[in-house]
Phi, psi and omega in degrees: 000138182280159180298321180297319180293321179296315179297318179298317178296319179297316179297316180297315179297317180298319179294316180298316179296317179297316179297317179297319179295316179297314180297321179295316179295319177297319181292323180288324183305297181298323178296320180297314178297317179295323178295316178295320180298318179291318182291317187264342178052238182298334178293329176296311180298321179297318179294319178297316179297319180295334179261024177053043176085359181281096184295326180297315179295319179297316180294324177296315179299313182293322177297320177296322176299316180298318178298317183288320191239358184295329182267006179302130179268105180282126184270129176289154179279145171289153180307319180294320177297315180302315180298318179297315179295319178298319179296317178294322179295315179298318179297319179296319178296317180294326180286343185302320183298316183273329184217075186300318182297315180294322179295318179292320178298319178294319178299318178298312178297319182296316179297316180297317180295316179299316178300317178298317179298324182282350176115001177280160178307141183224193175073042177080014179266061188306308184299318180290324178295316179296321178299315179293317179298323181295332178289322185261336183220051187302326184281355182240349188292334180296326176298318177297318178301316180297315179300314181297317180300315180292319180297323181280345181295328181222065183297335181262005179086358178291151183238119175239015177088000184283323182229106180265181181300321181298321180292000000 
């Protein structure tokens, strides 16, 4: 084989490898985004909105969450623990009619405590707890955010019209 033929073969192989690498990266990109969108659902849209429509930045943030919290081992509740939490939840719901602010504040504390008991970050680490919860329960974390937002609107029970019973 001549030197020219060997060089031509090397160039052809290098071009084929480069094209294959580009095609593979392009194919992985949208699937990765679609995978994150499917996994995070409404949380994906929230992240995109928080990054002013920059899907790459949102996907980077969500991927970092998965790396940080994806291997978290969520601990199941013992039957007695489950009963205690259910009783406290029922009591908070029943209290809502007469004392909505206190009931929402109790619900907020209860959710945070329950998440901590199950193995999610605890001890007043709300943002980190929500990030971890979003990895494992993305379709439900917005409800926790709403409860927390309303509970924090009037931590001292004062009323300025910002959070009413409907909210």
